[in-house]
N, C-alpha and C positions, 0 to 999 in steps of 0.2 A: 829306262828312258834315255840314259846316257848312250846306250847302244843305238837307239833309235836316232838320236840327233847325229851320232857319228856316221851313221848309215846316210842320212840326208845329206850331211856335209860332204861325204865322199862322192855322192851323185852330183851335187852342184859344183864342186870343185873341178870336175872334169870338163864343164862347160863354160866357166867364167874365170876371171882374173882373181877375184876376191869374193868371199861370202861370209854371212853371218846368219846364224839360226837362233831364233829367240822362241823359247816355248813357256808358256804360262798356263798353269792349272790352277783353277779356283774353286773352291767348295765354299758355298754360302748359305745361310739361313736368314731370312728376312721376314719380319712381321710388321704390318702397318696398322696404325691406329687411325680410325676416322671417327669423329666425335667421341662417344664414350664406349666404343666397342672395337674389338679386333676386326678389321676389315678384310685383311688378306694375309695369308702366310704362304711362304713357298721356300722349297729347297732347290738349289741349282748346283750343278758341277759342270764346268766348262774347261775344255782343254783347246787351246789354240796355238798355232805355230805361225810365225812370221819370218819370211825368207827375205833377206836383203842382198844384192849382188852388186858388184861393180864389174863391168865389162867394157873395155876400151874407154876407161874413165867415165863412163856413163852408169847412174845408179838406177836400179830397179827393185821393186818391192811388190810382194804378194803375200796373202796369208789364207790359211784354211783351218776349219775346225774338223775336217775329215781326213784321217790318217790314209784312207784309200786314195786320196787325191793329190798326194805330195808331188807326183811327176808332173801333174797339170800345173800345180802351183809354182813349181821350179820354172817351167815353160812360161808361165805368165810373168813371172819376175823377170825373165830375160827380155821377153817381148816388150815389157813396160820400160825397160832401160832404152830400148831403141827409140822411144818417144821423147826421151830427155837429152838436153844438150850435155857436151862435154864440160866437166867440171873438175879442174885440176885440185880442188881442196878436198874432194871427197876421199875418204880413206877409212880403213878398218883398223882398230889398235893392234899393237903387238902384244905377245904374250909374256913379256918380262916384267910381270906384275905380282906383288906379294898382296894377299888378301888376309884382312885381320877380322875375326868374328866380332860382330857387335852384340852385346848382351841386351837382353829385355825386349827382344822382337818376337818372341815365339812363346806361347803358353800352351803346355800340354793338356790343360784342363779345357781348352777349346777344342780338342780333337773329338770327333764322333759326337758332336753336340745333338741333342734330340730337339727336333722342331717344336715339340709340346712344352719344353722348357722354356723357350723363348716366347711362346704364345702366352704362357704363365708370368713370365717377366712383364710382359706388356700389359696383361691384366693387373698386376700389381701396381704398375706405374699409373694406370687409370685410377685405380682406387685411392692411391696416394694423393693424387690431384683432387679428387672429390672430397677426401678428408679435409683438404684446406679450403672447402667451399668455392672451388673453381670448376670450370668445365673444360675437359680435355678436347681439342678440336682436330689435332692431327699429331703424328709422331710415329714412334715405334722402335723396335729392337732389332739388332742384327749381329751376326758373327761370320767372319771370313777366314779361311786358310789359304794363303796364296804361295804358290811354289813357282820359281822362275829358274830356268836353265838357260845359259848363253854359251853358244860355241862359235868360233870363227876360223877361217882358213889360215891365220897367223898363229894358231895354237892357244888361243884364249879359251878356258874352260871354267865357268864359274856358275855356282848355284847357290839358292838361298831360300828359305821358308820363313814366312812371317805370319802372324795371326793379328786379327783386328775384331774389336767388340765395341759396340756403341749403342747408344739409346737417346732419344730426343722426345720432347713433347712441346706442343704449342697449347696455350690455355687462353681462355677468356672468363670474365667475370662481369656481371651486371654493374654498370656505372650510370646511374640515372637513366636517361633515355637511350643510351648507348652502351658499348661494352668496352672494357679495358683488356688488352691482350698483351701476352708476352710469350717468349720462347726461350728454351735453354737445352743444351745437349752435352754429352761426353763421348769421347772416342778414345780408344787406347789399345795396346797391343795385348793386355791381358785381360781376364775375366772380371776383374775387380770394379765393375760399373756400379756406381753408388745411385741407385734409384731414388732413394730418399732425398739425396742432394738435388738431383735434377728436378724433383717435384718441388722441393723447398725454393730453389732459385727461381723457377719459372712463376710459381704461384705468388711468392712475395713480390716479385717485380709487377706482376698484373695488379695485385692489391694495392700496392703502394702507388700505383699510377693512376687510381680513381680520384676524382674530384679535382681534375686539373684545372689550373687557372692560367690566363693569359700572362706572358712576360713581356718585358719592355724592350724595344729595339734599341741596341747599343753595342759598342765594342766591349768585350769581356773575356774573361778566362773560360776556356772550355776543357773540361775533363773528359776524355774519351775512354770508355770502357774498352775491354779487350776487343769485342767484336767490331766496334766503331773505329778502333785504331787500325785493325787490319784492312777494313774497307777503305778507309782514306788513305793508307800508306801503300797501297798496291800501285798508285801512280808513282810515288817516290821509287819503289822497288824496281819497276819497269825501266827506270833510267839506268839500272845496274846491269842490265841484260845486254850482252855483246851483240846480239842480233839487232836490237834497237840502236845501239851505238853505230853499227856498221851501216844501218839504213837510215842514219842521220834523223832517228826518232827518239833520241836520248838527249835530255838537257845536259847531261854529263860527258858527252862525247869528247870534249875538248878539256876536261876538268881533272885529268889524272893528277895526283899529287897536289891538289889544291883543295882548299876548304869547301865542302858542300853541305855541312851540317854543324850543329853545336859542338865545340870541344869537349862538351860534356857526354858525348854520344859515340858508342863504338858497335859496328854491325858486322856480324860473322855469318858465313854459310858454312854449316857443319853437319855433314852427313854421318859423322861417326858418334853422336851423342846417344848413350845407352838408353833404350826404351822410348826415345822421341818418335813421333809419327813418321817422319820422312828420313829415318836412318836406314842404312843398308850396308852391306858388305861391298857392294860395288854400284856405280851408276849403270844406266841402261844400255851403254855399250861396252860395260865390262872393266872399266877404270875403278880402281879402288877408291872409296870415297875418302874424303879428306876435309880439313878445315881450312877455310880461306877467308882472310881478313878482308872485308870490302871497304869499310870505313873505319878508321881509326883516330879516335879524339877529334872527330869532325873531318879528317882528311881522307880523300878518295884514294884508295890504294889498289883496288882491282874491280874488274867486271867479272862476271861468271861466263865460262865458256864449256862448250862440249868440244870434240876433236875438230868437227868441221868449221866452226866459227874461230877456233884458235888458229887452224891453218890458214883462214881467210884474213885474219888480222894483219895490218900493216906491221905490228911489233912481232919479234920472234917469241911466240908464246906456245904454251902447251894447254892442254885441257886442265880445268879445275874440277873435273869429275861432276859436272853438272849436265850430263845427258839424261833426259827423261823421255818416257813414252806414256802414251795413253793405252798401255797393254800391247797385246800381240798384234793389234790390228794397225799399229803405226811405227813409222821409223823414229829414230831418237831425234830429239831437238834439244835446244838448251833451255834449262829451268831450274828452279831453286830446290834445295833440300831443306834443312832446318835453318830458318833465319832467326838468329838470337840477337835481340836488342838489349844492350847494357848501357846504363847511365850511371855517371858519378853522382848527379844532383838529383836528389829525391825530396818531393814535398808531401806534406800531409794535407788532408782536407782543412785541417785548422789554419793553414797558411793562406788559404785563398778567401779573400774578402768579398768578392763579387764575381759570380760566374754561373755557369751550368754543368751538370754532368750527364752525359748521353750514353745510353746503352747501346744503340745501333744507329745506322744511317740508312736513308733510302737514296739512290741516285749518285753514288760514288763513281759509278762506271762512266758517268758523263763527264768527269774531271778532264781537263785538257792535259795530255801526257807531256806536251812540250812546255807550256807556260806553268802548269800545275795549279791553275784556278779552278776552283770548285764551288758548287752551291748545292747543298744537300738538304733533305728533310731529316730532322732529328727525331728518334723515336724513344719512347720510355725515357724522358728527360726530366730533370729535377733542378730546381734552383739551389744555389749555393750562396748563403748569405752569412757574412762574418763568420767563416769557418764551419758552417753547419749546413748539412743537406736538408732542404726544407720541401715545400709542396711540390707535387708533379706539375708539368707545364703542358699547356695546350699546344696544338700543333705550332711548330717552330722551325725556321730554316737557319742553318749556319753557312757562312761562305767565308772564303779566305783563299790562301795559296799554300799548297802543301810543302813547297821548297822553302817558302818563308818560315813556316811552322817549324821545319827541322832545323833551321839556323839558330833557334832559341828553344829547343824542346827539352822538357823535363819529364821525369817519371814521377808517378804518384806511388807513395809507399803502399805495400800491400802485396797481394798474391800475383803470381806470374802464371800465365796460362798459355798453352799452345792452340792456336786457331789456324787450322791448315798447316802451312809451312812455318808460320810465325810464332816464336816463343817470346812473349812480350808482357810487360807490366801494363797498367793503364798509363796513359800519357797526359801531359798537361800542355795545352796550346794557349799561348797568351794573345790577346788583342784580336780574336775573331769577331767577325760581325754576326751578332744574333739578331734575327728578325722575326718579331713577335706577330 
């Protein structure tokens, strides 16, 4: 494959000023659950090549899955560049980079996985849910092997292999005249998916959510479980993206070296954490991944950058190794790796006299990215009274301001979980509006 990429690069280099070839090979097995049966199972092998070029300081891009159409794809990338405007900030990185292997991203046990094995996993998950007297409604199991190679005309040549394995299930259970439902999943780089844990977490939440009672409208403490935390904090994180800063869509655009969160809170973007979901040897334009402190003791220290947005910034900056792609079909843009939330202050449930705990929320995408105001429906919620988690709550809304929350945020003692790019504990938000 390296010889193929070198051949493509040689062809492109003769026609353009700079070029980058990104090749992705993905082998996957996916099994879907619908109600209490395996509904669909498939194996898939995809090889795709994306060609990005710069000619006369205009960028062009095209991709293909047909190796017999490389010449046509090169021509298309060049033609596409003619439609774009000159942009002095476009560049392709140099080769003076040292790469360090990240452990825990590849599991040999996931090589040559048999489709039947994951069909059996899905059936086991169904049986485990039924044993808990709940009904599986959706879910599945899957595994993937992803191989990426990237070369460019400045001498960059980097490759990496990673594996992924995941399982999920949605369940419901009769609850008087309606049903109570819940969801849980796990995804990791190795094969050690715990189906019993997934079944236990989802069914317990569904069973505990039965016989819900109304709550009173008031201002009180809200404990956000991992999933709810990530949903609401996406608005806060978006303010740390350099593209949003440069487009005046970030509340933090003029806040560098100022307090933007509690002094109890530190946030890092770290693509080098062994075994973490978003770790890799390099970002998606070939820069070795690194650790960037974004907020330290509540003080804004950095935004995240890829090469383009670093070149564009009014400050003299370099990339923070935060170029990401949606695979071979896209050009790199700026995005997070592993966002790690650290807190000095941690509370126990016993410290909370009045509040609710929320598993997940609906409507977080409607939060105002500039002001931070939000109003969401809380799902699978429970009362907290005098330090004890009590009855489940009927439909309830919570509203507040995410930037205000982060100025006094605390963590709840207990497990830390990675949801998407976020590695976080459950967090505690004071004085939110609870609308019963």
